[in-house]
C-alpha angles and dihedrals in degrees: 000000000000116000120240088238089057091050091051095047114025116184121244123243088258091064095044120081115206106189137177127216118221116203091186100194086064092053095053095057099078091038147339128271129223130173093279093051091046092052088049090054091052092046091054090048092050095044089051087067098261125139103187139043124209106208116194110222123216106186135271117324093215101100097213094048115113085228095052124140126199110209099102092056094049116122091237095051084084099189098028100115093041091052094048092049088053098041107023112209103015097217094049090050090049091052091052092049092044090054092054089058097041092248128147115231130202126190113227117207124199098198095186092054116094099134136350126269092240124111140205108225110261095243096044123106090241091061090077090072094071132055098194120079144189130184107310103011155342121307120251129233098358118179116241090248093062092040087058097037109027086156090072091067119107105279133217124241108272116251120196118234094010090134091056093053092049090061098051118103119249109247102168138021127193122205113201124201119206092243139015098256116126121272132213091221114116133172091266091057094058122096126183119201124183140193134182090211109023093258132113098348120215129216113264117220092198115141123235141172117243122211133167128206145159114239142165114267111248095208142012117266119208125182134227092277098047097260114141107235096176126021117215111264090015115138112261133177112242130195115200123200106195138175094043126145107196114167100169117102093229130046139154130220106209136167128222100223117137100179144353135082112313121219113170104094134160136115114289091246092048094045101057136062119172124202134190131197115325092024090284113162113239126211116245145159126220141223140187134179086290119097137158099253121344104059162209089028118218111196090199098059103019133003142270136256118233135203105007101129099272091104087089096054109104112255136181118221097203099052117123109265113192108159116192094212094251129119138187128228120225115304092355124157091356097238097164123111116285091011089297125144112292107251135156091231091055102034086067091219123135114226127207146126095115145020122218118216125200120190120244134005132278117260094206141025111256109256106342116121117219114245093218095075115088087215091060095049088047088055093051092047088050090055091050088052091052092052089050089050089054089060104250120169089223148355125234122196116214120187101192122084147126101279101077103057116140139142093233104032093168090066090070135077101069100123118155098254089049092051092048092051089047095050090044090054105035100027094228121148122231092257093063123093111258119237104231095210088059094045088050093051093053094049091044090056089054090052091046088056089059091046092053092045093046091049090053094049095046097046093044085054089058095253135112127253125220135169132199112247104207105203090176088066108019094082136101097252116024118177116235093268091056090052096047108099094030135083107255125218094042122114104213101201098205091156093061089047089057094043092048091057093239095128131076093184143349133225108218110214112186103167128096123240108310093353095285102138098137125065122245108282093008099105129238106292113123092052094054116113096236092052091048092051091054094051113117095221090050093049092048090052094050092047096048092045091052092047090057096038094244113147117235123219114194113220110213131181109236099191101041114021099063145351120266097265092047092046094055091046085053090054088054093049092052092044091055094044111090092204088072129070094191151324126257115215106220106230145003093208089069089057105045142359135209120224136222093258096055092239122142120317111263121223107234097204144348093280096097095053093042091052090046090050093048095049090050089052093048 
């Protein structure tokens, strides 16, 4: 919705900043970059009508540096090493290229990113490349800081006797349907597959009793998008597999259906309960075909990925599951819609046919360092210094990333320095329950300390300091999909950052993790511009930024949020709205690709030309 004031006094193109974000590891998957290709990238960005580049920074490229990253050496960053050999440090090369084309360039830091949440199955050959594990496998792409100090990652709340529970055999499994309607599943349709190391599961011939009942739901089940699938005390159909004796740490409950209408639906987390001797509930994490990067996952020929947020995506147990034994590495071969990254949230396909179960719970988030450690804040400030040394015009802090994915994010944030601050302030002993609002406030203060220090360093270096304001998450009651991709239990006090005068601009990011606001089959509604501009959190951010004279740049997915015609209309809406200083096109990868032969960049759709035409018209 465009304000009447904006319609009366539209800004000129000189007052409007169109920018483009470059997430460079994406760009070096289809082909490498050298100086010529990098200059071509900047020329395309400039000719599109943009005046600024946001370049996401991934740490030092020197392996033995205490500020080192690892993303350019990852096996899936196909042309990472070739690109580094041609360019040297990518941000420094980008600054040089941007200057040639009279573009501003900001470095974007994701402080909570120090390795992705994805895993290699523990028994797979790739697992040998990593020394840090979580349930089901070895973590991918970890930075050296985390490899050397895995204890600095964000930690789960301690649970006494958890190790004891992990060693008990599984005697019973309950499978819970979202309602009490009949199901076609019978004992002969159930298969159980097991593995000692989450790799190449084998069919178990264990015997079990099969029973079916209608019971009252013991809890409410809500899906990824905030939809209630099961109300507490509602009647649900339950299948019970009893008389089991499963000792392996990993097992799969699958069905053998090849066709026909499926009916047994719930979220994976809502569908399964696991019991040991004496009917004692056992802790576990879940997996489906979905995974962060290597996917789809076939438990028969490879292994599964557990506890990465997909346990809340609806799934149907009695779907046909007929894997062909193949798998795709990260980004390859770009099967998502509009040439975007292939992802179950974006492909809009429901998975099912089986649910994987891994015993226990994860002690840490995958690659996200905790803000309460002075060593971590020193690391972050070191990265800020590296970006300034590269010659950027500004630094932008972005909190979201791929290091914090988990099915139960509110179980994390209980590191020793946090608990010490908590006990010093509130006088509670370790045996007491922690009030999450208090915990969040303490962690938020630690993060605000970093924001203040970073602002001082950046400004004293003659650059500008921006932060991402994530209105999808900075709200009192986010649904799971709005938490996924963020560290939970942290109060990010962005309003105080504005009021304290620490910020020279904000990047308003309104889209959920990977641009997946709308549920499968629900249509694209929440990601539409008119809906966004009526959101109370967005309105508050715009109002407060305007009150303090801080310009707002709207970050908008170009390959996922909208079609080309809608996207260019959105640019016009933002251009005419005097609450905005610009729009950030996210990201360059959705506009053009390099190729293995280092020939000219190839436009991947009509989006580049359409945006260029719109900017000329405006």
